[in-house]
N, C-alpha and C positions, 0 to 999 in steps of 0.2 A: 365732283369736279371743282377744281380750284380756279379762281379768277383774280385778276387785279381790278380794283376799283380806283380809278384815277380821277382826281378832281382837277379840272382845268383852271387856268388863270394864274399859275405860279411860275415865276422865273427860276431857273436853276442858278443858285448862288452858293459859293463856298468852295471847299476843297474835297476832292475825292481821290482815293488811291487805287491805282491799277495794279493788279497782281499779274502773275505770269500768263502767257498766252495759252489759251485752250488748244489752239491748233499746233502749238509746239509741245506742250507738256505731254499730250497723249502719245506723240511719236517718241519723245525722250523715254517715256515709260516702256514703250516697245523696244527701244534700243538697249535697255537694260538687259534684255534676254541674251545679248551678244557676249556677256561675260558672267561667269559663275561668281557668286559672292554678293556682297551688299552694296547696292547703288542707292544714293540719296539724292533726290531732286527737290530743290528749294523753289519757293514761289509758285507752287502749283495751285490753281484755283479750286476752291471747294464747290464743285459743280457735279451734276449728275453724270456727265460723260467720264469724268475721272473715276467715279465709283464703278461705272461699267467696265472701264479699262482695267481697273484694279481686280475686278472679278474675272476678267479674261485671263489675266496673269496668274491669278490663284489657281484657276483650272488647268494652267500649264505647269503647276507644281511650285509656283513662287509663293513666298510669304510676303504679303503686302499690307502695309498699314499707313494711314493718313494721320498726320499730327498737325492739327490746326494751330496757327499762331495765336498767342494770347492777346495780341494787340488788335485783333479783328481785321476787317478789310477783306475778308473772304479768301485769304490765302493760307498756305501751310506747306508742309514738306511731305513727300511720299518716300517711304523707305521700302525698297524692293530687295528681298533676299532670293537670289536666283540659284536653283540647284545645279549640280554638275550635269545632270541629264534631264532637261525639261521635257514635259509631255509635248506633243506636236499637233494636237487637235483642238480647235476652238468650236464651240457649239453655236448653233443657229440662234438659240433663244437669247444670246447676248449680242452676237454679231449683227443681227437684224436691227438692233436698237441704235447702232452707231457705226457709221461707215469707217471711222478711223481704226476699227478693229482689224481691217485688212493689213495694217502696217506691221502686224506680227509675222506676215508671210515671209518677207525678206530675211529678217533675223533668224527665223526657225530653219529655213532652207540652208542658210549660210552656216549656221552653227551645228545643226542636228542632221542635216542631209535630207530632211523630209519635213513636210507640213501638210496638214489637212484642215483647211480653213473654210468655214461656211461663207457663202457669198453674202456680202454686207447689205445693210439697209441704210437708214439715215434720213436726212431731210428730203422732202419731196420738192426739190427745186430744179429738177431736170435730170437728164440722163448723164451718168458719170461712169462710163464703161471702164473695165479693167484691162482692156486690150494692151495698153502700153506696159502695165505691170507684167502681164503674162509674156508678151513677146520679148521684153527686156530680160526677164529671168531665163527664158528659153535660150536667148543668145548667150547668156552666161553659162549655159550648160545644163539647166534644169529641164526635166520632163514634167509637163503639166497637163493634167486631164481634169475634166469637169464631170462629176458624178454625184447624183442625188443631192444637188444643191451645194456641193462642196468643190473647192479647188484642191486637187491633190497634186503636190509637187514633190519630186525626188531629185536628188543630185548628190552623188558621192563626194564631189568637190567641185565648186564653181570655178570657172576660169575667166579671167579678165578679157574684155573685148571692147570694141567701139560700139556705142549705142547712139541712136538718134531718136528723139521724141518728136512725134508729129505735132504735139502741142506741149507747151511748158507746164505739164501737169505737176502740181505740188506732190500729190500722193505717190505718183509713179517715180518721181525723182527721189523721194525719201526712201521708198521701198528698194529701189535699185542701188542707192548709195549704201544702205544698211546691208544689202546682200554682197556688194562689191568689196567691203572692208575686209572680209575673210576669204575672198576669192584668190586664186593663184594668179599672180601677174597684175597688169595694169588695166583698169577700166576707165574709159573716157565717155562721159555722157554729154552729148551736144543737144542744144536747145533745152537745157535744164531749167527748171524753175529757179527764180532768183529771190524769192521772198525771204524776209528776215528769219522766218521759222526754219527755212532750209539752212541758213547760216548757223542758226542756233543748234540744230541737230548735228551739223558737221563739226561745230566747236566741241560739243560733248563727245562725239566719236573720236576726235583728235585727242581730247583729254584722256580717253580710254586707251589710246595707243594707236589709233588709225592714222594713216598717212593720206591726207586729202588736200588738194589744191583747187582753187577756183570757186569756192563756195561764195555765192552772191553774184556770180557771173553766169553767162549762158553755157559755159563749158566747165564741167567738173571732172577732175582726174583723181582716181583713187588707186593707190598702190596697195594691194592686198597684203595682210600680215597674218601670222600664224594664229595669234589669239589676242584678246583684249582683256583689260582689267576693269573692275568696278570703280566708280568715281563718285564724288559729291559735286553737283552741278546746279547752277541757278538759271531758271527759265527766263527767257527774254520777256519784257513787258508786253501785254496784249494790246496791239495797235488797233484792233477792231473795237474793243471796249473803250479805249481812249477816244477813238473817233466817234463813237456813239455819244459820249459825254460832250465832246466838242460840238457836234452838230446840235445836240439838245440845248446847249448854252446859246447858240445862235438862233435857233427856232424860238426860244422863250424870251429872248432879249435879256439874257442873264450874264453872269460873270463867274467863271469856274476855273480853278487851278487843278489841273489833272496831274497828280503826283506820279512819278516814274514813267510818264508818257515820253516816248522818244520821237521828237519832231521829225527827224530824218526818215523815220519809217512811215510818215504820213504826209510826205511832201506835197503830193497832188491834192489830197483831201484838204489840207490846211490852206493851200493856195486857193482852192475853190471857196472856202469860207472867207478868206480875205477879199476875194472878188465879190462876195455877197455883202460885204460891208463890215465884216467883223474885225476886231483887233486881236491878232494872234501874236503871242510873245513866247518864244522858247525860253525856258528857264534852266538853271543848272541841273535840276532833277525833275523836269516835267514841262508842261506847257500851260500857259494861261490863255483862255479864249473868252472874249467879252463882246457884247453886242449892244449898241444903242440904236433904238428904232427898229423898224421892220426890215428884214433882210431883202436883198434883191435876188431875183431868180438867176440861177446860173445853169448852163448846160453841163451834163456829166456823161462821160463815156467810160464804162467799166472795161478794164483790161488787166491781164496778168501784171504782177508787180514788175516795175515800179508804177504802173498805172493806177487809176482809181479802183479801190478794192470792190469786188462784187458784193462782199459781205456788208458794205456800207451803202449799197444801192437803195434798200428800203428806207433808210434814214434820209438819203438824198431826195427821194420822192416826197417823203413827208415834209422836208424842209421846203421844197419847191411849192408844195401845196399851200403854204402859209406865207410865201414871199410875194413881192410885187412883180408883176409881169408874167411871162410864160417861159417855161424851161423844157428842153428836150433831153430826156434821160434815155441813154442807149445801153442796153445790156448785151455784152458780147461773150459772156462766160457761161452762164447757166440760163437755159431757155425758160425755165420755170420760175424764175425770180419774181415775175410780175403777178404770181398767183394771189398775193396779198392785196393787190390794188383794189379788188372789189370790196374788201373790208374797209380800206381807206375811203373809198367813195361813200360807204355807209356813214362815215363821219362828215360828209359834205364836201369832200375834196373833188376838184374838177380834174379828172385824169382820163385820157383817151389812149388806148393801147393800139398800136399798129405794128404787128410783128414783134421785133425786138426793140421797138421804140415806145416811149411813153411821153405824151404831150401833157404837161401839167400847167394849168392856169391857176396862179396863186389867189388865195382868198384871205381876207383879214382874220377871220375866225372860222373854226370848224364847229360841228354840232355833235353833241355826245350821243352815243348809241352803243349797243352791245356788238362787239366784233370778235373774230376768232384769229388767234395766231396760227399761221400756217407753217412757220419754221422759226428757228432761233432769232434771226435778225428781223424778220417781219414782226415778231412779237415785240421786240424792243422799239421798232419804228412806230408801231401802233400806240404804244404807251407814250412816246414823245408826242405823237399827234394828239393824243388825249389831253395833253397839257395845254393845247390851244383850243380846246372845245369849250362850250358854254355851260357845261355841267359835269356830271360824273360819267365817265366812259368805262364800260366793263369789258375787259380783255380776257377772253376765254382761252382754254388750252395752254395755260402758262407753263406747263411742263417743258414745252419747247424752250422757253426763255431760261429755265433752270439749267439747261444743257450748256449754256454759254456765258451766263452772267452770275458770278458769285454775289450773294447778299444783295440782290438787285433792289428789293424793297427798302432795305436798310440804307443802302447807298443813296437812293433817291430821296428818302426822308432826310438824310444828312445834308442834302442840297436844297431842302426846303419844300419838297413836294408832298402833297397830301395823297397818299396811296395806301391802300389796304389789300391784304391777301385774304380772300374770303372763300368759304365753301358754298357751293351751289348744288342742288339736286342734279344728278347726271341726266 
């Protein structure tokens, strides 16, 4: 078992570079299936989920290689050579490890006319059903059945239609847009997700020859085309990783320049940090976040974009745990996001859960203890909390963190943190 040993008492200071967004790069890799030939995706994070998606594509007949950049920073390019006739089945042993694997469903049905995709796994942060994926594809003309743990979809040719999402689901929006680009006629998706990662996917699809309007708004219109071409494309910077470093700088009373961070993608989160007393300065190619003194508690409500990101909620709770006053953190997206709170309490935090609310009373310092990462973002939040502890905090199950943060230990060391990755008996 691998753990992080984090020594408390260090402020984050210096510069850190953000590579491409995990939540975008994985879907861009899936979108490569829509065109035969070589697609190259730049600024892809060197993380476990990218390795899993690469293997998913290989089993579909693609040749995939990752070329890490020599300058470091945890990024690189993915080169995907897509065959004229991809395979159409994804195996459970891979899909169970990462929910984003379901994003191959739309491209396979649209291009190949069929797909057999294992039902996905992923982080244990709450129920994330596939009803909107399935109903949307069915309205586009696909026939979908569930058998032996697989979704089996068939469609000789998809046909454009009007779709309404009950919730602005990022995954459903992405799958339906990727299916619609090769459908016959026009598809209109109402109540679509508006995240920067949606805009990024639509931008790549447009470069491939798709006709899409409204990306970044709640209504996306897609005019189907006969075929697409492979492209070279650069992934949007990861706003969640950038937000993690920004909150860490405020928690530890540090001063960090986050290179490539896009302030407009973090408007609500950065406004909350300003309310907490931080100095936030958008730069030409990044954001500077600095903090003098102890932060003030601020209330946070997670909402779909452009609201406060649910992926930054664990860091928001950790920030409140060491701020002055009392904060109310409300989780409106994933009901299981508060699973990590018991681990934060082990570090001495004062947190009380009431349904989808957390009441957090700030304390000057926390107390070191062994804790367990329950998902990607919880792991990062616990590491940041460990920086405010009075000793060495051991964070276990760090494979979760590896799924979302490239070169996590090296980047923290570059910001002055004492952190080690160590082996422990299982």
